[in-house]
C-alpha positions as CSV (number, residue, x, y, z in Angstrom):
1,M,-88.6,24.8,-7.8
2,E,-90.3,28.2,-8.4
3,L,-90.0,30.8,-5.6
4,K,-91.5,34.3,-5.4
5,L,-89.2,37.3,-5.3
6,F,-91.0,38.9,-2.3
7,Y,-93.3,37.4,0.3
8,R,-96.2,39.4,1.7
9,T,-96.2,38.0,5.2
10,Q,-93.9,36.1,7.5
11,R,-96.3,33.2,7.3
12,D,-95.9,33.0,3.5
13,L,-92.1,33.3,4.0
14,A,-92.2,30.4,6.5
15,L,-94.1,28.3,4.1
16,A,-91.5,28.9,1.4
17,I,-88.7,28.0,3.7
18,N,-90.5,24.8,4.7
19,K,-91.1,23.9,1.1
20,V,-87.4,24.3,0.2
21,V,-86.0,22.5,3.2
22,D,-88.6,19.7,2.9
23,A,-87.8,19.3,-0.8
24,Y,-84.1,18.8,0.1
25,W,-85.0,16.3,2.8
26,N,-87.2,14.4,0.3
27,E,-84.2,14.5,-2.2
28,E,-86.2,16.5,-4.7
29,I,-83.5,19.1,-4.9
30,N,-79.8,18.9,-4.2
31,E,-77.6,20.8,-1.7
32,H,-76.6,23.5,-4.3
33,E,-80.3,24.2,-5.1
34,L,-81.1,24.3,-1.3
35,I,-78.3,26.8,-0.6
36,E,-79.2,29.0,-3.6
37,S,-82.9,29.0,-2.7
38,I,-82.4,30.0,0.9
39,Q,-79.9,32.7,-0.1
40,Y,-82.4,34.0,-2.7
41,I,-85.2,34.1,-0.2
42,Y,-83.0,35.9,2.4
43,E,-81.6,38.5,0.0
44,N,-85.1,39.6,-1.1
45,N,-86.9,39.2,2.2
46,Y,-84.3,39.9,4.9
47,F,-86.5,42.5,6.5
48,R,-89.1,39.7,7.2
49,M,-86.6,37.0,8.1
50,I,-84.6,38.7,10.8
51,K,-86.0,41.2,13.3
52,N,-83.7,42.8,15.9
53,G,-81.1,40.1,15.3
54,D,-83.5,37.3,15.8
55,F,-85.9,35.1,13.8
56,P,-89.4,36.4,14.3
57,S,-91.7,34.2,16.5
58,V,-93.9,33.4,13.4
59,L,-90.9,31.9,11.6
60,R,-89.7,30.0,14.7
61,Q,-93.2,28.6,15.2
62,Q,-94.0,27.8,11.6
63,C,-90.5,26.5,10.5
64,G,-89.3,24.8,13.7
65,K,-85.8,24.5,15.1
66,R,-84.4,21.9,12.7
67,R,-85.3,23.9,9.6
68,L,-84.0,27.1,11.0
69,Q,-80.8,25.5,12.0
70,I,-80.2,24.7,8.3
71,V,-81.1,28.2,7.3
72,M,-78.8,29.5,10.0
73,R,-75.9,27.4,8.7
74,I,-76.5,28.5,5.1
75,L,-76.6,32.2,6.0
76,N,-73.9,32.0,8.7
77,V,-76.2,33.7,11.2
78,E,-75.3,33.8,14.8
79,E,-76.3,30.7,16.8
80,D,-77.8,32.8,19.6
81,I,-80.9,33.3,17.4
82,L,-82.1,29.7,17.9
83,K,-81.4,29.5,21.6
84,K,-84.7,31.3,22.2
85,S,-86.6,28.6,20.2
């Protein structure tokens, strides 16, 4: 699975997260690839993924709670982030 290094908008970032998680759910990639992909996206786009200690509303709306729970577990982010979703 090919991912960009940097995403221009939060909407593009949300689409990439959805693509990775959906590929995992459809058994197109394994757990190791899922974890590496999410960490790769986060490391290069952390400024778009987390704003003021929270997922931005665009990500919450586009990705949904279930996908962001997976992202949160991979990144070991505080659980308070999703309570607002």
